C-alpha positions in Angstrom: 22.1 1.5 -37.5 24.9 -0.6 -36.1 24.6 -1.4 -32.3 21.5 0.7 -32.2 19.7 -2.3 -33.7 20.8 -4.3 -30.7 19.3 -1.6 -28.5 15.9 -1.8 -30.2 15.9 -5.6 -30.5 16.6 -6.0 -26.8 13.9 -3.6 -25.9 11.5 -5.4 -28.2 12.3 -8.7 -26.5 11.8 -7.1 -23.1 8.5 -5.6 -24.3 7.3 -9.0 -25.6 8.1 -10.6 -22.2 6.1 -7.8 -20.4 9.1 -6.4 -18.6 8.8 -2.9 -20.1 6.4 -0.9 -22.2 7.2 0.3 -25.7 6.2 3.8 -26.8 6.0 3.1 -30.5 6.1 6.6 -32.0 9.0 7.7 -29.9 11.0 4.6 -30.6 10.3 4.9 -34.3 11.4 8.5 -34.2 14.7 7.6 -32.5 15.3 4.8 -35.0 14.7 7.1 -38.0 17.0 9.7 -36.4 19.9 7.3 -36.0 19.4 6.1 -39.6 20.1 9.6 -40.9 23.3 9.4 -43.1 25.3 12.1 -41.4 29.1 12.4 -41.6 32.0 13.9 -39.7 31.2 16.2 -36.7 27.5 16.0 -37.4 27.7 12.3 -36.9 29.2 12.8 -33.5 26.6 15.3 -32.5 23.9 12.9 -33.8 25.3 10.1 -31.7 25.5 12.2 -28.5 21.9 13.3 -29.0 20.8 9.7 -29.8 22.5 8.3 -26.6 20.8 10.9 -24.4 17.5 10.3 -26.1 17.9 6.5 -25.9 18.6 6.6 -22.1 15.6 8.9 -21.5 13.4 6.7 -23.8 14.5 3.5 -22.0 13.5 5.1 -18.7 10.2 6.2 -20.2 9.5 2.7 -21.6 10.4 1.0 -18.3 7.8 0.8 -15.5 9.4 3.5 -13.4 8.0 6.5 -11.6 7.6 9.7 -13.7 10.7 11.9 -13.8 8.8 14.6 -12.1 8.2 12.3 -9.2 11.9 11.5 -9.0 12.9 15.1 -8.9 10.2 15.7 -6.2 12.0 13.1 -4.1 15.5 14.2 -4.6 15.8 15.2 -0.9 14.9 11.6 0.1 17.2 10.1 -2.5 20.1 12.2 -1.3 19.8 10.5 2.1 20.2 7.0 0.7 23.6 5.5 1.7 25.8 3.7 -0.9 24.8 0.2 0.3 21.1 0.9 -0.2 21.7 2.6 -3.6 23.6 -0.5 -4.8 20.8 -2.7 -3.5 18.2 -0.8 -5.4 20.4 -0.9 -8.5 20.6 -4.7 -8.2 16.8 -4.9 -8.2 16.6 -3.1 -11.5 19.3 -5.1 -13.2 21.0 -8.1 -11.4 23.9 -10.3 -12.3 21.7 -12.7 -14.3 20.3 -9.8 -16.3 23.9 -8.6 -17.1 24.9 -12.1 -18.1 21.8 -12.4 -20.4 22.6 -9.1 -22.0 26.2 -10.2 -22.6 25.0 -13.4 -24.2 22.5 -11.5 -26.4 25.3 -9.0 -27.4 27.6 -11.9 -28.4 24.8 -13.5 -30.4 24.0 -10.2 -32.0 27.7 -9.7 -33.0 27.9 -13.1 -34.6 24.6 -12.8 -36.5 25.4 -9.2 -37.6 28.2 -10.6 -39.7 25.8 -12.5 -41.9 22.4 -10.7 -41.4 21.3 -7.1 -41.8 20.1 -6.7 -38.1 19.0 -3.1 -38.8 16.2 -4.4 -41.0 15.0 -6.8 -38.3 15.0 -4.0 -35.7 13.1 -1.6 -37.9 10.6 -4.3 -39.0 10.0 -5.2 -35.3 9.3 -1.5 -34.4 6.9 -1.2 -37.3 5.0 -4.3 -36.3 4.4 -3.1 -32.6 1.1 -1.3 -33.4 -0.4 -4.5 -34.9 -0.1 -6.4 -31.6 -3.3 -5.1 -30.1 -5.2 -5.9 -33.3 -3.9 -9.5 -33.4 -4.7 -9.9 -29.7 -8.2 -8.6 -30.2 -8.8 -11.1 -33.1 -7.5 -14.0 -31.0 -9.2 -13.0 -27.8 -12.0 -10.5 -28.5 -13.3 -10.4 -25.0 -10.1 -9.8 -23.0 -10.5 -6.0 -22.8 -13.7 -5.1 -21.0 -15.0 -1.5 -21.2 -15.7 0.5 -18.1 -19.4 0.2 -18.7 -19.1 -3.6 -18.7 -17.0 -3.5 -15.6 -19.6 -1.4 -13.8 -22.4 -3.7 -14.6 -21.7 -6.3 -12.0 -24.0 -7.0 -9.1 -23.7 -4.5 -6.3 -23.2 -1.3 -8.4 -25.9 1.2 -7.8 -28.2 2.2 -10.6 -27.0 4.9 -12.8 -23.3 4.0 -12.7 -23.2 1.4 -15.5 -22.7 3.9 -18.3 -20.6 6.4 -16.3 -17.0 7.1 -17.3 -14.3 6.1 -14.9 -13.8 9.7 -13.8 -17.5 10.0 -13.1 -17.5 6.9 -11.1 -14.5 8.1 -9.1 -16.2 11.5 -8.4 -19.3 9.6 -7.4 -17.3 7.6 -4.9 -15.7 10.7 -3.3 -19.1 12.4 -3.2 -20.6 9.5 -1.4 -17.7 9.1 1.0 -17.9 12.8 1.9 -21.3 12.2 3.4 -20.1 9.5 5.9 -19.6 10.4 9.6 -19.0 8.4 12.7 -19.5 10.3 16.0 -17.8 9.2 19.2 -20.4 10.8 21.4 -19.2 11.3 25.1 -22.8 11.2 26.2 -23.1 7.5 25.2 -19.8 6.4 26.7 -19.9 3.6 29.3 -18.6 4.2 32.8 -16.1 1.3 32.5 -12.9 2.8 30.9 -10.5 0.9 28.6 -7.4 1.9 26.7 -7.2 2.1 22.9 -3.9 1.2 21.2 -3.3 1.6 17.5 -0.4 -0.5 16.1 0.4 1.1 12.8 2.8 -1.1 10.8 4.8 0.0 7.9 5.2 -2.4 4.9 3.1 -5.4 5.6 0.3 -6.5 3.3 -1.4 -9.9 2.8 0.8 -10.4 -0.3 4.0 -10.0 1.7 2.7 -12.5 4.3 1.7 -15.0 1.6 5.0 -14.7 -0.1 6.9 -15.7 3.1 4.4 -18.2 4.4 3.4 -16.1 7.5 -0.3 -15.5 6.8 -1.2 -17.9 9.5 1.0 -16.5 12.2 -0.6 -16.8 15.7 -1.0 -13.0 15.9 -3.3 -13.1 12.9 -5.1 -16.2 13.9 -6.1 -14.8 17.3 -7.8 -11.6 16.1 -11.2 -11.1 17.7 -12.4 -9.1 14.7 -10.3 -9.7 11.5 -10.6 -7.7 8.4 -9.6 -9.8 5.4 -10.1 -7.3 2.6 -9.1 -4.0 4.2 -7.8 -1.4 1.8 -5.1 1.0 3.1 -5.8 3.3 0.1 -2.2 4.4 0.2 1.3 3.0 -0.4 3.3 5.5 1.7 3.3 6.2 5.4 2.4 9.9 5.4 -1.0 9.6 3.6 -1.7 6.3 5.3 -1.3 7.9 8.8 -3.5 10.8 7.9 -6.2 8.5 6.6 -6.2 6.6 9.9 -6.3 9.9 11.8 -9.5 10.7 9.9 -11.2 7.4 10.3 -14.4 8.9 11.6 -15.2 10.2 8.1 -15.4 8.7 4.7 -12.4 8.4 2.4 -11.2 11.8 1.0 -9.1 12.4 -2.1 -5.4 12.3 -1.7 -4.9 16.1 -2.0 -7.5 16.7 0.6 -5.4 15.0 3.2 -3.0 17.9 3.2 -5.8 20.5 3.9 -7.5 21.0 7.3 -9.9 18.2 8.1 -13.7 18.8 8.1 -15.4 19.1 11.5 -15.8 15.7 13.3 -13.2 14.0 11.1 -10.3 13.8 13.5 -10.3 10.5 15.4 -7.9 11.5 18.2 -9.7 14.8 18.8 -12.9 12.8 19.3 -11.1 10.2 21.6 -9.7 13.1 23.7 -13.2 14.5 24.0 -14.3 11.1 25.4 -11.6 11.3 28.1 -8.8 9.4 26.4 -5.4 11.0 26.9 -3.6 10.9 23.5 -0.1 9.3 23.3 2.4 9.1 20.5 5.2 6.5 20.3 7.4 5.3 17.4 10.4 3.0 17.1 12.3 5.5 15.0 13.7 8.9 15.6 14.6 11.7 13.2 15.1 9.4 10.2 14.8 11.0 6.7 12.2 8.2 6.1 9.9 10.1 8.3 10.3 13.7 7.0 7.2 15.6 8.0 5.4 12.5 9.4 5.0 13.7 13.0 4.4 17.4 12.3 1.7 16.3 9.9 0.2 14.0 12.5 -0.1 17.0 14.8 -1.1 19.7 12.3 -3.3 17.7 10.0 -4.2 14.6 12.0 -5.1 16.2 15.3 -2.8 14.0 17.4 -1.7 16.5 20.1 0.8 14.5 22.1 4.5 14.6 22.7 6.6 11.7 21.3 7.4 9.2 24.1 11.2 8.8 24.7 13.0 5.6 23.7 14.5 5.2 27.2 17.0 2.3 27.3 15.4 0.3 24.4 18.1 -1.3 22.4 18.8 -0.4 18.8 18.0 -3.4 16.6 18.3 -1.9 13.1 19.6 1.0 11.0 17.6 2.7 8.3 18.8 3.4 4.8 20.2 6.7 6.0 21.9 5.2 9.1 19.3 6.3 11.7 18.6 4.1 14.7 15.5 1.8 14.9 14.6 0.6 18.4 13.2 -2.7 19.6 9.5 -2.9 19.3 9.3 -5.4 22.1 11.3 -3.2 24.5 9.3 -0.1 23.7 5.9 -1.7 24.1 7.0 -3.4 27.3 8.1 0.0 28.7 4.7 1.4 27.7 2.9 -1.4 29.6 5.0 -0.7 32.7 4.1 2.9 32.6 0.4 2.0 32.3 0.7 -0.2 35.4 2.1 2.7 37.4 -0.3 5.4 36.0 -3.6 3.5 35.4 -6.1 6.2 36.3 -6.9 8.0 33.0 -7.7 6.0 29.9 -5.3 6.6 27.1 -5.3 6.3 23.3 -1.9 5.3 22.0 -0.7 5.7 18.5 2.4 3.4 17.9 4.1 3.5 14.6 6.8 0.9 13.7 9.0 1.0 10.6 10.8 -2.3 11.4 9.8 -3.6 8.0 10.6 -0.5 6.0 12.6 -1.1 2.8 16.3 -0.4 3.3 16.5 -1.3 7.0 19.5 -3.4 8.0 19.8 -5.6 11.1 22.5 -4.5 13.5 23.8 -8.1 13.7 23.8 -8.4 9.8 24.8 -5.0 8.6 25.9 -6.3 5.2 22.7 -8.3 4.4 20.3 -6.6 2.1 16.9 -5.4 3.3 15.2 -7.8 0.9 17.2 -10.7 2.3 16.3 -9.9 5.9 12.7 -8.9 5.4 11.3 -12.4 6.3 13.3 -12.4 9.5 12.3 -8.9 10.3 8.6 -9.7 9.7 8.8 -12.8 11.9 10.4 -10.8 14.7 7.8 -8.1 14.5 4.9 -10.5 14.5 6.4 -12.3 17.5 7.0 -9.1 19.4 3.4 -7.9 18.7 2.0 -11.3 19.7 4.0 -11.1 23.0 2.5 -7.7 23.6 -1.0 -9.0 23.0 -0.3 -11.9 25.4 0.8 -9.5 28.1 -2.3 -7.3 27.7 -4.6 -10.3 27.7 -3.5 -11.2 31.2 -3.5 -7.6 32.6 -6.2 -6.1 34.8 -6.5 -3.1 32.5 -8.9 -3.5 29.6 -7.5 -2.6 26.2 -8.8 -2.4 22.6 -5.9 -3.0 20.3 -6.3 -2.0 16.6 -3.6 -3.4 14.4 -3.5 -1.9 11.0 -0.7 -1.8 8.4 0.1 1.5 6.7 0.7 -0.3 3.4 2.5 -3.3 2.1 6.2 -3.8 1.3 5.7 -4.9 -2.3 8.2 -7.7 -1.7 7.0 -9.8 -4.5 7.2 -7.2 -7.2 5.4 -7.5 -10.6 5.6 -6.7 -14.2 4.9 -3.0 -13.5 7.3 -2.3 -10.7 10.3 -3.9 -9.0 10.4 -5.3 -5.5 10.0 -2.7 -2.9 8.7 0.0 -5.2 5.3 1.3 -4.2 4.5 4.0 -6.8 1.5 2.1 -8.1 -1.0 1.5 -5.3 -1.9 -2.1 -6.5 -4.1 -4.3 -4.4 -1.1 -6.5 -3.6 0.3 -3.5 -1.8 -2.9 -2.0 -0.3 -4.8 -5.1 0.7 -3.7 -5.6 4.3 -4.5 -7.7 7.4 -6.3 -5.6 10.1 -7.2 -7.0 13.5 -9.1 -5.9 16.5 -8.2 -7.4 19.9 -10.3 -7.0 23.0 -7.9 -7.8 25.9 -7.7 -7.9 29.7 -10.1 -7.5 32.6 -11.3 -11.1 32.7 -13.4 -10.6 29.6 -15.6 -13.5 28.7 -14.7 -15.7 25.7 -15.9 -14.4 22.4 -16.7 -15.9 19.1 -14.3 -14.4 16.5 -15.6 -12.5 13.5 -14.0 -12.3 10.1 -15.0 -9.4 7.8 -14.4 -10.6 4.2 -15.9 -7.8 2.2 -14.0 -4.6 1.2 -13.6 -2.1 4.0 -11.3 0.7 5.0 -10.6 3.2 7.8 -14.2 4.3 8.2 -15.1 0.8 9.4 -12.6 1.3 12.2 -14.1 4.6 13.2 -17.5 3.1 13.2 -16.4 0.2 15.4 -14.9 2.6 18.0 -18.2 4.5 17.9 -20.0 1.3 18.8 -17.5 0.2 21.5 -18.0 3.5 23.3 -21.7 3.3 23.0 -21.9 -0.3 24.1 -19.0 -1.6 26.3 -17.6 -4.7 24.6 -16.1 -5.8 28.0 -19.4 -5.7 29.9 -20.7 -9.0 31.3 -23.8 -8.6 29.3 -22.0 -7.4 26.1 -23.5 -8.7 22.9 -21.6 -11.1 20.6 -19.0 -9.5 18.4 -21.1 -10.1 15.3 -23.5 -7.4 16.7 -20.7 -4.8 16.5 -19.9 -5.7 12.9 -23.5 -5.9 11.8 -24.2 -3.4 9.0 -20.6 -2.3 9.2 -19.8 0.3 6.5 -18.3 -1.2 3.3 -15.9 0.9 1.2 -15.2 0.4 -2.5 -11.5 -0.2 -3.1 -10.0 3.0 -4.3 -6.3 3.6 -3.8 -4.2 6.6 -4.7 -0.6 7.7 -4.9 0.0 11.2 -6.2 -1.7 11.2 -9.6 -2.1 7.4 -10.0 -5.5 5.9 -9.0 -6.4 2.2 -8.9 -10.1 1.5 -8.5 -12.3 -1.6 -8.5 -15.1 -1.5 -10.9 -17.2 -4.6 -11.2 -15.0 -7.6 -12.0 -11.8 -5.7 -12.6 -9.4 -3.2 -11.1 -8.8 -0.2 -13.2 -5.7 2.0 -13.3 -5.6 5.7 -14.0 -2.0 6.9 -14.9 -0.5 10.3 -14.3 -1.8 11.4 -17.7 -5.4 10.6 -16.8 -5.7 7.5 -19.0 -7.6 4.5 -17.7 -6.8 0.9 -18.4 -7.5 -2.6 -16.9 -4.9 -3.5 -14.2 -3.7 -7.0 -15.0 -0.9 -7.5 -12.5 -0.2 -6.8 -8.8 -3.6 -8.1 -7.7 -2.5 -10.5 -5.0 -5.5 -11.8 -3.0 -7.7 -9.2 -4.7 -8.0 -11.6 -7.6 -10.0 -14.0 -5.3 -12.1 -11.1 -4.0 -13.3 -10.1 -7.5 -15.6 -13.1 -7.4 -17.6 -11.4 -4.6 -20.3 -8.8 -5.3 -19.0 -5.3 -6.1 -19.3 -2.6 -3.4 -22.1 0.0 -4.0 -21.2 3.6 -4.4 -23.9 4.6 -2.0 -22.9 6.2 1.3 -25.2 3.9 3.1 -23.4 0.8 1.8 -22.9 -1.6 4.7 -21.6 -5.0 5.5 -24.1 -7.3 7.1 -23.4 -10.1 9.6 -26.1 -12.7 9.7 -26.5 -14.6 13.0 -26.0 -17.8 11.1 -22.8 -16.8 9.5 -19.8 -15.2 11.3 -18.2 -14.1 8.0 -19.3 -10.8 6.5 -20.6 -10.2 3.0 -21.3 -7.0 1.1 -24.9 -5.9 1.0 -26.4 -6.4 -2.4 
């Protein structure tokens, strides 16, 4: 077997550490193939085939996106500049990894002079199937069934013995019945603006990692969602989910079909007299692709993109496109509102300042990973300054800050830092905030919503704000607006991968349709698992008792 034994032993060591998977039958087949005693030209052909198969098998064993997904993104990959490609390569295998492999290779070379390493490699491969049996004997309760997972408090009757697919279908069926109607007939006379701040690549896990979870911008939220599920890990589907916040959560594929009647948030806002506006801090970057066309065609946001004016360029994307100052763009928008205050507007502002691959203009050689904390701090400070300015303005404004998804800056055993192929809770559990600003509004007692919610809760809140003006002198406390707020069971999707909460666990369905317990990438969700599970019923709500400003899931 020669150095192929080193190949298998190294993979076995990585498998034991949890760094990669190990497809036993395929690895055994490759080992038996390289053991065939061929000679001459056949030996060369054997080695060429084995090398190609070994590289493909290593990719298959590693926690990397399916090859079909890679080929589907070739257009995006082609736009990566060399600097970003090298940065990504360094995340897969860094200098320390190379040094470790070199040390292992040296040790293997020395031992192979005295020991038959091929025997150890083949024995290790043969023992891989026994690992689950040994684990079961040592810890017989570590692998719950889906029925056990569905039996926790809060799951509706009839779901305990359902398969995961049946539970997922029941979830989508229940969500399809949800509607929030922004009825113009109920709108109050006093107008206010609505501003959506859609932030790319910022989840609770990213904030926790860099010690910014207590930033003043998050502390000052009037209504704070602590367990909001973005349900997506990419900007395109996340934006369409926000655009359809007046309906329940649809399947991923349904996002790219025309929305059902009454499901387009900006169409409803426009019917209520709000003039839609669209602004981004990026231009024609390859990172965007069909982002804006899909907003218009599938999201119902019929508005021209506001120009960048004289806003300075603060960053460059991984394909060299300009990113403009969030602070300057938002300040220019406020100046425009002061000059043209007559009609209420609904602004959608999308910022990609935290997107992976961005480089600061003043630090062009620094990696995006290295500058992420600085970029996050700058963005939070800029948005906080924007909130400050709106708070002292005469114009009343409802600001809804919601991340598209996280940046996956921590990484885990299943995917490297910055990779968002698996929609784990660490990447989809995001800080969402509602700010009621301006117009000498009276002080309000903040509300924190701690039970699982998603976009439909935002659509419902807007429905209530339009029906009962939150800026009125006799407006009820904010807890009234969040009372019986719709809860949403955490279900996140990226292409064919689904991650769903069921009872006391999160479950993952891979691209082949196989379900397993998710044991990594939970982030704050690990703490939330101690709370009651969210019902599948479309009438599931979050209650807000007068004696408790935090919000808990209905039993």
